[in-house]
N, CA, C and O of each residue as an XYZ file, in Angstrom:
924
protein
N     317.007    167.211    102.756
C     316.811    167.739    102.017
C     315.204    166.638    101.327
O     314.646    165.883    102.124
N     314.904    166.700    100.460
C     313.952    166.505     99.692
C     313.733    167.704     98.690
O     313.786    168.901     98.974
N     313.431    167.037     97.240
C     312.806    167.670     96.576
C     311.552    168.623     96.350
O     310.438    168.102     96.395
N     311.705    170.485     96.020
C     310.294    170.870     96.240
C     310.569    171.137     97.424
O     309.956    172.205     97.407
N     310.944    171.092     98.393
C     310.674    171.624     99.615
C     310.664    172.784    100.226
O     311.870    172.638    100.424
N     310.455    173.745    100.686
C     310.345    175.204    101.427
C     312.136    175.230    101.789
O     312.504    176.061    102.619
N     312.609    174.818    101.501
C     313.907    175.127    101.532
C     315.182    175.797    100.482
O     316.159    176.544    100.533
N     314.265    174.804     99.366
C     314.941    175.378     98.341
C     313.873    176.296     98.390
O     313.418    175.314     98.977
N     313.151    177.024     98.379
C     312.173    178.136     97.843
C     312.947    179.339     98.462
O     313.037    180.333     97.741
N     313.431    179.381     99.513
C     313.736    180.580    100.553
C     315.049    181.149     99.781
O     316.063    180.568     99.394
N     314.459    183.114     99.672
C     315.866    183.373     98.090
C     317.056    183.535     99.117
O     316.624    182.764     99.974
N     317.762    183.807     99.423
C     318.684    185.064     99.448
C     318.897    186.060     99.649
O     319.719    186.424     98.808
N     318.609    187.006    100.440
C     318.482    188.770    100.479
C     319.596    189.718    101.039
O     320.318    189.515    102.015
N     319.579    190.549    100.394
C     321.029    191.668    101.349
C     319.982    191.714    102.844
O     318.791    191.983    102.686
N     320.198    191.602    103.409
C     319.962    192.332    105.616
C     318.663    193.277    104.988
O     317.484    192.999    105.208
N     319.289    194.881    103.856
C     318.435    195.852    103.603
C     317.134    194.959    103.218
O     316.211    194.915    104.031
N     317.048    194.304    102.090
C     315.961    194.145    101.499
C     314.590    193.107    102.017
O     313.415    192.999    101.667
N     315.929    192.106    103.559
C     315.050    191.982    104.696
C     315.022    192.440    105.647
O     314.752    191.727    106.613
N     315.155    193.155    105.743
C     314.090    194.534    106.514
C     312.743    195.339    106.133
O     311.806    195.949    106.646
N     313.360    194.865    104.686
C     312.651    196.396    104.077
C     310.404    195.209    103.369
O     309.316    195.401    102.826
N     311.423    193.999    104.147
C     309.735    192.840    104.140
C     309.664    192.454    105.718
O     309.151    191.344    105.861
N     309.952    192.928    106.654
C     309.851    193.359    108.713
C     308.924    194.681    108.101
O     307.883    194.859    108.732
N     309.116    195.431    107.195
C     308.578    196.534    107.240
C     307.269    196.863    106.793
O     306.438    197.718    107.098
N     307.351    195.717    105.795
C     306.211    195.692    104.724
C     305.146    194.443    105.554
O     303.947    194.513    105.286
N     305.675    193.190    106.670
C     304.275    192.533    107.225
C     304.330    193.557    108.619
O     303.304    193.410    109.283
N     305.493    194.770    109.339
C     305.071    194.825    109.775
C     303.009    196.223    109.457
O     301.846    196.058    109.826
N     303.366    196.787    109.048
C     302.555    197.155    108.069
C     301.319    195.929    107.991
O     300.661    196.072    109.022
N     300.749    194.784    107.176
C     300.081    194.096    106.842
C     300.019    193.782    108.922
O     299.294    192.794    109.032
N     300.291    194.051    109.800
C     299.749    193.837    110.837
C     298.940    194.816    111.467
O     298.657    194.618    112.649
N     298.602    195.625    111.019
C     297.577    196.597    111.353
C     296.950    195.665    110.018
O     297.626    194.639    110.086
N     296.249    195.548    109.151
C     295.526    195.478    108.728
C     294.600    194.371    108.864
O     293.379    194.455    108.729
N     295.304    193.262    109.160
C     294.979    191.867    109.146
C     295.598    190.785    110.889
O     296.491    189.965    111.097
N     294.676    191.331    111.615
C     293.637    190.829    112.785
C     294.983    189.009    113.121
O     295.661    188.703    114.102
N     294.817    188.437    112.017
C     296.105    187.013    111.800
C     297.328    187.181    111.200
O     297.913    186.385    110.465
N     297.656    188.210    111.542
C     299.465    188.043    110.838
C     299.967    189.208    111.571
O     299.864    190.435    111.591
N     301.014    187.490    112.620
C     301.654    187.745    113.165
C     303.436    188.702    112.683
O     303.788    189.046    111.555
N     304.115    188.863    113.859
C     305.431    190.542    113.098
C     306.167    188.717    113.687
O     305.965    187.980    114.653
N     306.898    188.677    112.657
C     308.914    187.377    113.511
C     309.680    188.729    114.443
O     309.551    189.946    114.308
N     310.356    188.063    115.237
C     310.807    188.373    115.756
C     312.396    188.218    115.301
O     312.791    187.129    114.884
N     313.243    189.299    115.397
C     314.055    189.084    114.669
C     315.338    189.013    115.380
O     315.221    190.067    116.005
N     316.924    188.362    115.890
C     317.641    189.389    116.588
C     318.695    189.834    115.589
O     318.976    189.077    114.660
N     319.343    191.100    115.727
C     319.882    191.890    114.267
C     321.528    191.854    114.971
O     322.021    192.793    115.596
N     322.038    190.855    114.759
C     324.340    190.763    114.749
C     324.365    192.223    114.535
O     323.524    192.572    113.706
N     325.281    193.469    115.174
C     325.682    193.689    114.911
C     327.420    193.976    114.252
O     328.282    193.144    114.532
N     327.638    194.728    113.723
C     329.513    194.807    113.839
C     329.994    194.552    114.654
O     330.814    193.647    114.494
N     329.851    195.128    116.064
C     330.197    196.021    117.811
C     330.194    194.499    118.148
O     331.315    194.020    118.314
N     329.311    193.796    118.256
C     328.793    192.524    118.558
C     328.336    192.116    119.311
O     328.583    191.210    120.107
N     326.978    193.285    119.005
C     325.817    193.277    119.803
C     324.710    192.159    120.135
O     325.088    191.598    121.164
N     323.817    191.750    119.805
C     322.825    190.862    120.045
C     321.230    191.991    120.166
O     321.022    192.448    121.289
N     320.639    192.214    119.512
C     319.398    192.634    119.631
C     318.322    191.917    118.776
O     318.187    191.891    117.553
N     317.677    191.408    119.652
C     316.461    190.711    120.342
C     315.355    191.148    120.327
O     315.031    191.761    121.344
N     314.199    191.019    119.081
C     312.747    191.802    118.750
C     312.357    192.395    117.441
O     312.964    192.269    116.378
N     310.983    193.224    117.721
C     310.454    193.276    116.772
C     310.581    194.632    116.380
O     310.518    195.640    117.084
N     310.879    194.456    114.440
C     311.064    195.824    113.644
C     309.788    196.743    113.934
O     308.639    196.301    113.939
N     310.178    198.264    114.207
C     308.590    198.978    114.636
C     309.430    200.164    113.612
O     308.860    201.243    113.453
N     309.815    200.098    113.419
C     309.972    200.923    112.164
C     311.851    201.086    111.805
O     312.808    200.983    112.573
N     311.774    201.448    109.941
C     313.077    201.997    109.161
C     312.276    202.905    108.300
O     311.220    203.355    107.857
N     313.576    202.837    108.397
C     313.682    204.636    107.261
C     314.603    204.099    105.564
O     315.675    203.499    105.482
N     313.559    204.665    104.229
C     314.218    204.022    103.204
C     315.172    204.421    102.942
O     316.250    203.856    102.755
N     314.895    205.417    102.898
C     315.651    206.562    102.291
C     317.734    207.127    103.417
O     318.853    207.354    102.957
N     317.164    207.106    104.952
C     318.134    207.068    105.832
C     319.225    205.878    105.797
O     320.443    205.915    105.626
N     318.200    204.649    106.058
C     318.285    203.642    106.255
C     318.190    203.298    108.101
O     318.851    202.354    108.533
N     317.338    204.132    109.058
C     317.341    203.912    110.202
C     316.792    203.332    110.858
O     315.819    202.958    110.202
N     316.726    202.930    111.859
C     316.141    201.495    112.640
C     315.577    201.456    113.494
O     316.113    200.439    113.935
N     314.768    201.734    114.322
C     313.783    201.457    115.389
C     313.180    200.086    115.661
O     312.095    199.917    115.106
N     313.643    199.047    116.401
C     313.392    197.940    117.554
C     312.525    198.184    118.497
O     312.326    199.247    119.085
N     311.846    196.839    118.668
C     311.226    197.130    120.205
C     312.134    195.709    120.668
O     311.983    194.681    120.008
N     313.119    195.738    121.894
C     312.960    194.547    122.374
C     312.206    193.830    122.840
O     311.138    194.257    123.278
N     312.619    192.192    122.894
C     311.264    191.390    124.035
C     311.490    191.930    124.921
O     312.391    192.569    125.464
N     310.080    191.451    125.102
C     309.470    191.953    126.623
C     310.641    191.600    128.501
O     310.950    190.520    129.004
N     310.812    192.390    128.769
C     311.325    191.916    130.591
C     310.521    192.291    131.209
O     309.380    192.699    130.993
N     311.612    192.049    132.727
C     310.912    192.515    134.139
C     310.206    193.996    134.107
O     309.171    194.315    134.692
N     311.092    194.873    133.215
C     310.805    195.709    132.718
C     309.249    196.392    132.768
O     308.584    195.723    131.976
N     308.673    197.101    133.173
C     306.903    197.737    133.408
C     307.180    197.733    131.479
O     306.607    197.016    130.660
N     308.198    198.749    131.237
C     308.169    199.597    129.755
C     309.293    199.292    129.064
O     310.467    199.383    129.422
N     308.721    198.838    127.810
C     309.359    198.587    126.737
C     311.112    199.225    126.189
O     311.887    200.069    126.639
N     311.120    198.747    125.595
C     312.847    199.419    125.192
C     312.990    199.462    124.395
O     313.315    198.331    124.032
N     312.993    200.252    123.444
C     313.078    199.935    122.255
C     315.244    200.514    121.979
O     316.055    200.640    122.896
N     315.456    200.673    120.815
C     316.901    200.487    120.266
C     316.707    200.865    119.091
O     316.020    200.365    118.201
N     317.644    202.208    119.121
C     317.752    202.304    117.478
C     319.389    202.390    117.424
O     320.293    202.466    118.257
N     319.274    202.333    115.855
C     320.245    202.016    115.147
C     320.493    202.092    113.722
O     319.510    202.741    113.365
N     321.128    201.868    112.730
C     321.420    201.676    111.260
C     321.584    200.560    110.759
O     322.122    199.592    111.295
N     321.056    200.642    109.531
C     321.497    199.123    109.004
C     322.782    198.782    108.961
O     323.159    197.727    109.470
N     324.119    200.127    107.990
C     325.116    200.386    108.797
C     325.737    198.999    109.395
O     326.505    198.078    109.118
N     325.143    199.337    110.088
C     325.767    198.945    110.807
C     325.227    197.429    111.792
O     325.272    197.430    113.022
N     324.740    196.226    110.974
C     324.249    195.341    111.313
C     324.929    194.228    110.379
O     324.587    194.048    109.211
N     325.559    193.773    110.791
C     325.991    192.083    110.084
C     325.393    190.852    109.695
O     325.801    190.087    108.821
N     324.627    190.757    110.249
C     323.629    189.273    110.111
C     322.189    189.841    110.460
O     321.831    190.990    110.199
N     321.349    188.801    111.137
C     319.544    189.610    110.815
C     318.684    187.852    110.570
O     318.109    187.419    109.572
N     318.998    186.986    112.348
C     318.386    185.727    112.252
C     316.963    186.263    112.938
O     316.621    187.096    113.777
N     316.349    185.281    112.074
C     314.748    185.478    112.276
C     314.274    184.090    113.053
O     314.294    182.898    112.743
N     313.730    185.027    114.510
C     313.330    183.359    115.039
C     312.608    182.615    114.840
O     311.548    183.015    115.322
N     312.436    181.332    114.222
C     311.377    180.397    114.631
C     310.702    180.956    111.989
O     309.882    181.488    111.241
N     311.790    180.306    112.078
C     311.965    181.319    110.973
C     310.331    180.845    109.628
O     309.539    181.576    109.033
N     310.554    178.826    109.688
C     309.366    178.615    108.523
C     307.890    179.018    109.834
O     306.741    178.944    109.399
N     307.980    179.177    110.447
C     305.988    179.267    111.479
C     306.035    180.722    110.406
O     304.943    181.048    109.940
N     307.398    181.678    109.975
C     306.418    182.798    109.299
C     307.140    182.685    108.136
O     307.951    183.593    107.953
N     307.040    181.367    106.850
C     308.090    181.836    105.468
C     307.030    182.723    104.743
O     307.012    182.793    103.514
N     306.440    183.175    105.272
C     305.961    184.371    104.284
C     306.201    185.262    103.670
O     305.987    185.674    102.530
N     307.013    185.760    105.110
C     308.481    186.684    104.926
C     309.197    187.053    104.095
O     309.494    187.907    103.261
N     309.441    185.953    104.667
C     311.119    185.686    104.579
C     311.380    184.691    102.862
O     312.445    184.100    102.682
N     310.326    184.671    101.848
C     309.886    183.963    100.847
C     309.241    185.225     99.630
O     308.955    185.079     98.441
N     309.168    186.600    100.625
C     308.346    187.436     99.811
C     307.402    187.130     99.751
O     306.714    188.144     99.632
N     306.582    185.961     99.754
C     305.154    186.292     99.812
C     305.024    184.915     98.650
O     304.018    184.748     97.961
N     306.402    183.887     98.598
C     306.053    183.756     96.914
C     305.754    182.041     98.044
O     305.958    180.956     97.499
N     305.420    182.082     99.110
C     304.782    180.485     99.888
C     304.075    181.228    101.423
O     304.327    182.260    102.045
N     302.696    179.645    101.683
C     302.883    180.928    102.765
C     302.260    179.896    103.965
O     301.714    180.089    105.051
N     302.791    178.223    102.864
C     301.686    177.213    104.238
C     303.829    176.401    105.039
O     304.589    175.474    104.760
N     303.797    177.198    105.719
C     304.636    176.927    106.383
C     304.884    174.698    106.706
O     303.976    173.869    106.649
N     306.092    174.477    106.947
C     306.733    172.903    105.791
C     305.979    172.257    107.506
O     306.255    172.671    108.632
N     304.733    170.850    107.005
C     304.888    170.196    108.232
C     303.275    170.601    108.680
O     302.573    169.991    109.487
N     302.996    171.571    108.058
C     301.905    172.201    108.918
C     300.317    170.860    108.649
O     299.508    171.696    109.052
N     299.981    170.402    108.529
C     298.931    170.015    108.573
C     297.626    170.056    107.510
O     298.222    169.253    106.793
N     296.578    170.245    106.898
C     295.425    171.392    106.251
C     294.863    170.231    106.329
O     295.633    169.297    106.555
N     293.449    169.921    106.179
C     292.254    169.206    106.675
C     292.242    168.642    105.037
O     292.514    169.212    103.981
N     291.945    167.713    105.250
C     290.842    167.269    103.582
C     290.343    167.826    102.826
O     290.157    169.007    103.119
N     289.952    167.468    101.761
C     288.892    168.683    101.582
C     287.352    168.642    102.352
O     286.857    169.638    102.880
N     286.691    167.279    102.309
C     285.517    167.618    102.927
C     285.785    167.754    104.747
O     284.641    167.914    105.172
N     286.649    167.761    105.840
C     286.247    168.926    106.337
C     286.646    170.090    106.497
O     286.224    170.812    107.400
N     287.673    170.502    105.493
C     287.031    172.023    104.684
C     285.329    172.742    104.432
O     284.545    173.691    104.458
N     285.499    171.983    104.300
C     283.880    171.818    103.267
C     282.535    172.292    104.885
O     281.619    173.091    105.081
N     283.366    171.009    105.767
C     282.504    171.526    106.870
C     282.386    172.175    107.622
O     281.323    172.352    108.217
N     284.097    173.103    107.991
C     283.946    173.876    108.631
C     284.003    174.846    107.608
O     284.748    175.795    107.852
N     283.447    174.858    106.593
C     283.296    176.465    105.706
C     281.711    176.326    105.971
O     280.880    177.234    105.979
N     281.539    175.134    106.159
C     279.525    175.123    106.533
C     279.387    175.637    107.364
O     278.754    176.689    107.272
N     279.852    175.244    108.564
C     279.820    175.930    109.520
C     280.243    177.099    110.026
O     279.760    177.439    111.107
N     280.920    177.697    109.576
C     281.563    179.476    109.154
C     280.227    180.061    108.963
O     280.029    180.813    109.918
N     279.364    180.058    108.276
C     278.032    180.106    106.842
C     277.331    180.147    107.773
O     276.608    181.113    108.023
N     277.432    178.776    108.691
C     275.822    179.288    109.900
C     276.001    179.887    110.769
O     274.929    180.229    111.268
N     276.807    180.232    111.270
C     276.998    181.015    112.143
C     277.227    182.390    111.630
O     276.859    183.302    112.371
N     277.729    182.675    110.578
C     277.313    183.572    110.505
C     275.912    184.542    110.413
O     275.699    185.723    110.688
N     274.616    182.834    109.603
C     273.668    183.185    109.027
C     272.376    183.723    110.779
O     271.241    184.184    110.899
N     273.466    183.290    111.718
C     272.632    183.247    113.359
C     272.171    184.167    113.439
O     271.047    184.561    113.748
N     273.665    184.880    112.951
C     273.720    186.032    113.403
C     273.137    187.310    112.521
O     272.572    188.382    112.741
N     273.662    186.474    111.289
C     272.502    187.931    110.620
C     270.797    187.811    111.062
O     270.025    188.761    110.938
N     270.418    186.530    111.566
C     268.910    186.567    111.272
C     267.958    186.082    110.035
O     266.801    186.297    109.675
N     269.565    184.969    109.378
C     268.470    184.109    107.475
C     269.725    183.514    107.360
O     270.836    183.389    107.875
N     269.364    183.361    106.899
C     270.065    181.708    106.107
C     270.596    182.364    105.065
O     269.964    183.059    104.270
N     272.047    182.097    105.057
C     272.933    183.100    104.357
C     273.349    181.066    103.572
O     273.099    179.929    103.972
N     274.291    181.855    101.961
C     274.748    180.066    101.071
C     275.563    180.461    101.019
O     275.709    181.679    101.129
N     276.783    179.402    100.771
C     278.158    179.178     99.987
C     278.380    178.667     98.690
O     278.066    177.676     98.031
N     279.090    179.792     98.552
C     279.188    178.748     96.833
C     280.629    178.865     96.436
O     281.260    179.921     96.392
N     281.057    177.739     96.169
C     282.824    177.851     96.160
C     283.295    176.712     95.338
O     283.059    175.840     96.174
N     283.839    175.987     94.215
C     284.043    175.870     93.372
C     285.075    174.888     94.043
O     286.265    175.150     94.216
N     284.342    173.531     94.450
C     285.633    172.555     95.712
C     286.643    171.745     94.360
O     287.863    171.672     94.211
N     285.673    171.305     93.664
C     287.039    171.301     92.414
C     288.946    171.802     92.893
O     290.068    171.356     93.134
N     288.668    172.214     92.849
C     290.393    173.134     92.688
C     290.843    172.898     94.054
O     292.061    172.861     93.884
N     290.647    172.717     95.285
C     291.385    172.369     95.986
C     291.536    170.888     96.390
O     292.314    170.556     97.285
N     290.563    169.759     95.521
C     291.049    168.742     96.119
C     292.991    168.256     96.593
O     293.856    167.967     97.420
N     292.701    168.429     95.677
C     294.881    167.974     95.675
C     295.194    168.837     95.865
O     295.879    168.946     94.848
N     295.471    170.595     96.833
C     296.176    171.542     96.857
C     295.921    172.146     98.030
O     295.189    173.085     98.343
N     296.963    171.145     98.877
C     296.794    171.949    100.243
C     297.189    173.303    100.680
O     296.856    173.871    101.720
N     297.890    173.699     99.807
C     298.404    175.329    100.209
C     296.971    176.209     99.676
O     296.681    177.314    100.134
N     296.027    175.374     98.462
C     294.898    176.664     98.423
C     293.915    175.906     99.258
O     292.862    176.535     99.358
N     293.914    175.263     99.613
C     293.143    174.947    100.966
C     293.114    175.816    102.367
O     292.305    176.325    103.142
N     294.472    175.656    102.183
C     294.709    176.475    102.973
C     294.764    177.671    103.104
O     294.507    178.114    104.223
N     295.131    178.647    101.973
C     294.235    179.790    101.637
C     292.960    180.513    101.863
O     292.613    181.588    102.351
N     292.138    178.983    101.041
C     290.712    179.371    101.864
C     290.242    179.641    103.007
O     289.486    180.581    103.253
N     290.755    178.647    103.961
C     290.068    179.016    105.562
C     290.260    179.522    105.519
O     289.322    180.308    105.393
N     291.708    180.252    105.511
C     292.270    181.805    105.508
C     291.753    182.581    105.568
O     291.488    183.276    106.549
N     291.307    182.722    103.942
C     289.829    184.012    103.736
C     288.865    183.648    103.908
O     288.083    184.593    103.804
N     288.102    182.278    104.256
C     286.652    182.291    104.881
C     286.348    182.743    106.852
O     285.329    182.952    107.511
N     288.027    182.719    107.221
C     288.279    183.048    108.529
C     288.474    184.539    108.941
O     288.047    185.042    109.980
N     289.288    185.256    107.824
C     289.236    186.602    107.967
C     287.394    186.815    107.975
O     286.791    187.219    108.969
N     286.740    186.457    106.692
C     285.290    186.872    106.901
C     284.542    186.956    107.940
O     283.906    187.853    108.493
N     284.795    185.480    108.167
C     283.547    185.658    109.374
C     283.896    186.561    110.302
O     282.894    186.727    110.998
N     284.844    187.290    110.722
C     285.629    188.240    111.901
C     285.696    189.203    111.398
O     286.027    190.129    112.138
N     285.455    189.524    110.026
C     284.897    190.458    109.855
C     283.066    191.937    109.614
O     282.654    193.091    109.730
N     282.696    190.188    109.141
C     281.779    189.972    108.991
C     280.764    190.185    110.305
O     279.872    191.022    110.438
N     281.218    189.111    111.256
C     280.642    189.140    112.971
C     280.580    190.547    113.526
O     279.704    191.123    114.171
N     281.895    190.970    113.035
C     282.488    192.944    113.368
C     280.901    193.746    112.957
O     280.039    194.341    113.604
N     281.039    193.493    111.986
C     279.324    194.542    110.420
C     278.492    194.172    111.573
O     278.340    194.996    112.475
N     278.002    193.149    111.629
C     276.637    193.300    112.278
C     276.846    193.041    113.636
O     275.974    192.566    114.365
N     278.581    193.497    114.192
C     277.903    193.412    115.871
C     277.670    195.604    115.766
O     277.094    196.579    116.250
N     278.166    195.364    115.248
C     277.950    197.325    114.511
C     276.481    197.620    114.511
O     275.549    198.048    115.192
N     276.904    197.033    113.090
C     275.167    197.157    112.142
C     273.584    196.402    112.281
O     272.494    196.907    112.014
N     273.841    195.246    112.711
C     273.100    194.637    113.114
C     272.359    193.753    111.991
O     272.887    194.011    110.909
N     271.547    193.005    111.880
C     271.506    191.481    110.472
C     271.604    192.752    109.312
O     272.386    192.900    108.374
N     270.512    193.562    109.774
C     271.334    194.569    108.244
C     272.212    195.096    107.946
O     272.226    196.096    107.228
N     273.450    194.372    108.579
C     274.525    195.060    107.662
C     274.392    194.776    106.244
O     274.395    195.457    105.219
N     274.236    193.127    106.621
C     274.157    192.282    105.601
C     273.050    193.409    104.144
O     273.253    192.736    103.133
N     272.637    193.956    103.946
C     271.663    194.234    103.084
C     271.041    193.046    102.677
O     271.101    191.977    103.285
N     270.195    193.352    101.204
C     269.482    191.401    100.903
C     270.775    190.540    100.172
O     270.945    190.496     98.954
N     271.988    189.604    101.586
C     273.085    189.325    100.621
C     272.047    188.151    101.231
O     271.200    188.430    102.080
N     272.243    186.693    100.640
C     272.073    185.740    101.136
C     272.935    184.635    100.625
O     272.760    183.663    101.360
N     273.679    184.403     99.802
C     274.647    184.173     99.369
C     276.141    184.900     99.221
O     276.514    185.987     98.780
N     276.815    183.730     99.823
C     278.535    183.757     99.657
C     279.061    183.173     98.872
O     279.171    181.960     99.055
N     279.681    183.852     97.514
C     280.666    183.336     96.217
C     281.533    183.594     96.426
O     281.839    184.784     96.361
N     282.577    182.492     96.855
C     284.177    182.289     96.463
C     284.845    182.558     95.508
O     285.898    182.228     96.052
N     285.316    183.037     94.048
C     286.039    183.025     92.817
C     287.225    183.294     93.493
O     287.701    184.168     94.217
N     287.635    181.863     92.825
C     289.344    181.526     92.975
C     290.243    181.461     91.327
O     290.340    180.631     90.423
N     290.968    183.328     91.692
C     291.134    183.683     90.020
C     292.536    184.486     90.382
O     293.267    184.488     91.372
N     292.560    185.153     89.135
C     293.514    186.651     89.861
C     293.605    187.757     90.385
O     294.650    188.185     90.876
N     291.950    188.696     90.337
C     291.627    189.239     90.899
C     291.553    188.996     92.375
O     291.690    187.850     92.805
N     291.361    189.931     93.110
C     291.315    190.792     94.263
C     290.804    191.405     94.736
O     291.344    192.498     94.912
N     289.182    191.178     95.394
C     288.425    192.342     95.173
C     287.445    191.302     96.231
O     287.650    190.169     96.667
N     286.344    192.240     96.397
C     285.337    192.086     97.459
C     283.126    193.278     96.966
O     282.439    194.297     97.044
N     283.196    192.635     96.766
C     281.878    192.910     95.596
C     280.809    192.620     95.973
O     280.857    191.432     96.290
N     279.571    193.125     96.176
C     277.577    192.932     96.079
C     277.774    192.590     94.537
O     278.606    193.184     93.851
N     276.834    191.452     93.979
C     277.078    191.344     92.814
C     275.084    191.134     93.349
O     274.877    189.959     93.651
N     274.045    191.855     93.450
C     272.177    191.333     93.102
C     272.615    190.479     95.029
O     273.496    190.717     95.855
N     271.960    189.924     95.005
C     272.042    189.769     96.486
C     273.477    188.449     97.170
O     273.720    187.856     98.221
N     273.978    188.548     95.994
C     275.340    187.566     96.553
C     276.627    188.562     97.197
O     276.976    189.552     96.553
N     277.277    188.227     98.475
C     279.121    188.628     97.795
C     279.622    187.961     97.355
O     279.541    186.739     97.482
N     280.466    188.730     96.533
C     281.553    187.541     95.794
C     282.979    188.511     96.252
O     283.310    189.693     96.353
N     283.667    186.813     96.488
C     285.512    187.026     97.504
C     285.908    186.610     96.160
O     285.870    185.524     95.581
N     286.233    187.580     95.883
C     288.133    187.233     94.615
C     289.135    187.163     95.259
O     289.969    187.955     95.698
N     288.949    186.032     95.272
C     291.052    185.538     95.558
C     291.799    185.280     95.199
O     291.105    184.964     94.233
N     293.240    184.891     94.761
C     294.237    184.551     94.268
C     294.611    183.364     94.889
O     295.720    183.073     94.441
N     294.323    182.717     95.516
C     294.936    181.551     96.457
C     295.669    180.670     96.309
O     295.832    179.965     97.305
N     296.421    180.307     95.071
C     297.558    180.356     94.773
C     298.259    181.099     95.448
O     299.100    180.527     96.142
N     298.230    181.819     95.479
C     299.539    183.428     95.820
C     298.968    183.465     97.766
O     298.357    184.449     98.181
N     299.113    182.946     98.174
C     298.237    182.954     99.476
C     298.414    184.471    100.244
O     297.734    185.423     99.859
N     299.023    184.556    100.943
C     298.056    185.652    101.780
C     298.386    187.578    100.804
O     298.056    188.743    101.022
N     298.888    187.111    100.153
C     299.798    187.773     98.656
C     298.417    188.056     97.788
O     298.222    189.108     97.179
N     297.589    187.060     97.827
C     296.601    187.368     97.057
C     295.181    186.525     97.663
O     294.455    185.625     97.238
N     295.276    187.707     99.382
C     293.501    187.954     99.304
C     293.487    189.009    100.453
O     294.327    189.096    101.349
N     292.551    189.677    100.299
C     292.210    191.112    100.848
C     292.848    191.343    102.330
O     292.414    190.475    103.087
N     293.265    191.763    102.634
C     293.668    191.850    104.555
C     291.979    192.221    105.318
O     291.030    192.483    104.579
N     291.856    192.194    106.549
C     290.383    191.867    107.326
C     290.475    193.607    107.338
O     289.344    193.948    107.683
N     291.158    194.631    107.157
C     290.166    195.991    107.035
C     290.014    196.521    105.532
O     289.320    197.483    105.204
N     290.923    195.579    104.522
C     290.439    196.088    103.442
C     289.312    195.275    103.139
O     288.650    195.477    102.121
N     289.119    194.615    103.730
C     288.031    193.467    103.356
C     286.684    194.472    104.314
O     285.548    194.801    103.970
N     287.451    194.713    105.580
C     285.896    194.822    105.672
C     285.338    197.181    104.717
O     284.305    197.790    104.440
N     287.101    197.504    104.650
C     286.355    198.689    103.795
C     285.249    198.469    102.786
O     284.075    198.839    102.741
N     286.112    197.651    101.895
C     285.385    195.969     99.849
C     284.216    196.069    101.065
O     283.529    195.095    100.760
N     284.004    196.263    101.458
C     281.953    195.153    102.364
C     281.705    196.950    102.529
O     280.836    197.497    101.849
N     282.214    197.415    103.098
C     281.223    198.247    103.844
C     280.472    199.380    102.351
O     279.305    199.759    102.259
N     281.895    199.733    101.153
C     281.350    199.964     99.840
C     280.666    199.463     99.257
O     279.801    200.150     98.713
N     280.663    197.739     99.005
C     279.328    197.345     98.697
C     278.133    197.628     99.263
O     277.489    198.638     98.980
N     277.725    196.648    100.194
C     276.234    196.493    101.156
C     275.590    197.785    100.985
O     274.512    198.015    101.532
């Protein structure tokens, strides 16, 4: 294992703490189209193994509902149990959901290929060009690219931010037409500690803490709500 690898940044979590993180991930999945739920196997003290996705976890009673993985049966199977009955939790394909098991401290899975800065710039320009065509007028993108040259996790977070922005604005244009963007002519990305989306004159300003990955960006729903208020 190389020093500084993702493995070294995975914290030891109590079972109930991990369940809380899985519950938070489920809540995020309702607001972010790109968020997927981890599949887990709950190992019970009686020797049973229950594999599926966490549906609900009562933080007071510690009662749990798990939707078991789809089988040949048409209807889903739900399993109800209490956290006191669980001896261990196995997170399947854990590093694919490293953002959950590190409590948001790490987002970029290991061995993920992040395009070089030039490719990310081209990809970002293509997204804005596609939105310009849908809106019926040119839009410009303004990013301080120097912050991303040697920072692959930040480039990854920026790509996901602009993917989310394209999804949300495409939906707004589909619902309200080109007028959905008002007088906006520019899309400005500001990488700092603030996390919001506002309109400043003719610019949509997307503020994100891209060093914090998913936790440093608005979910799709929050981004949509922010833009609807601002436009």
